N, C-alpha and C positions, 0 to 999 in steps of 0.2 A: 389747748383745752378743747374737749369735744362736747358738743351740744346737740340736742335733738330739736327738730322743728315740728310744730303742730300746725299744718296748713289749714287755715280757717275755711278756705274755699273748697277744700277737697270733698266735703260731703255734698255740696251743691253740684259740683262737677260729676260726681259719681251717680247721683240721682238722675241728672240729665242724661248721662250715658245709658243708664238702665232703661229709661223710657224709650230713647231712640233705638237702641239695639233690640229691645223687646218688640217694638213695632216692626222692625225689619225681619226678625225671626218669625213673628206671627204671620207675616205675609207669605213666607215661604213654607212654613210647617204647620200653620193653623194655630188656633188659640188653645193649646193643650195646657192644662193646669200642671201636669207632671213636667212638661218642658219648661214652663215658667219657673217652677221651683228649682229645677236643676240649673237653669240659667242664673237664677238669683243666688244660689249656693256658690257657683263658680265666681260670680262677681264679688260676693262678700269675701271669699277666700283671697282673691287677688287684691281687693281694696284694703283688707286688713294686713296684708303682707308688705305693703309699700311703706317704707320709712325714709325720712329725710334727715340727714346729718350735716352738721356744720362744725368745722374745726378751725380754731385760730392758733396759728403758729407764730413764731417771732417774725419770720420773713414772708409769709404768705397765708392765704386763706384757702380752705378746701370745702367745696360744696358737693355733697353726694346724695344720690337717690338710690336706695337699695330695694331690691325685690327679692324676697325670700333670703335675706341676709347676703345677697350677692349684689355687688355694685353694678348698676346699669348705666349710670351717669356719674362721672367724677370730673369736677372742674377745679383746677388749681388756679388761684387768682393771685398774681403778684401785685404789690402796691402800685407799680407803674401802670397797670391796666385799669385801676379804679379812678374814675373821674370825680365821684362825690359819694358820700354816705349821707342818706337822709333818714332821720329818725322820726317816726310817725306813731299815731295811735291806731290800733286795730281793734275793732269792736268797741265795747264800752270802756273797759279799763285795762287793756292789754297793750304792751309795747310792741313795736315792730320796727324794722329797719329795711331800707331799700339800698342796695349797693348798685350804683349806676356805673356801668363799665363804658370805656371809650369805644370798644367794639364788642358786639354781641348783645344778648338780651340782659336786662337788669335782673338782679337776684333779689327776691323779696323774702325777707326773713321774718315771717309772722309768728310770733309767740315762741321764742326760744326758751328752752328749759335747761338749766335753771336760769332765772331772770338776770343773774349777774353777768350773763353773756353780753348784754348791751354795754356794760361798763368796760368789759374787755375789748369790745369792738371800738369803743371811743378811745381807749388807750392805744390800740393799734393804729387808728386813724391819726391820732396826735403824734405818735412816734414816727410815722411815715409821711407827715405833712399832707394828709388827704383832707379835702374840703368837707366840712361837717355842716349839715343843716338840721336844725331841730324845729319841728312845727310847734305852734302854741299849744296844741293838744298834748304833745309829748312833754313839753315843759310843765304843764299842769299835772301830768302823771308823776313826774319827778318830784314836784313839790308835795304831792300827796304822799308819796313814799317817805320823804323826809319828815313830814308832819307825823306820820304813823310811827316812825322810829323814835321821835322825840316824846310822843305820848306814851309809848310803851316803856321808856326808860325812866 
């Protein structure tokens, strides 16, 4: 199954880059309003064209970063590479997961859409005997979802 990722930190990182790069550009080219608007337009186009995808297959996981619908980073993760899956809370009431790898950087899956992705990730971990850690905040979110289901039925 294929899921999209909404990175919570992306807006903070992009604002930081806008400020830093604008300071560099203004040192070389002066503080022109036209240059700033042009620069802002380019940054917005690039920032809005970056997408993150996550796929769960029976035997592996695939993490992709897409720029203009073209894959720039594609990482295939076999179950043997995964050391642990940690399920956490991101923000006030959003679920997130961190896939801790034996080698390489951990993969943070903040706010997967649709939200059933976390259940599929848990099934994948259980099927392949991968260590699962759920924080107390995550367990609270699970109880909240169950309570809402009971109240609606």
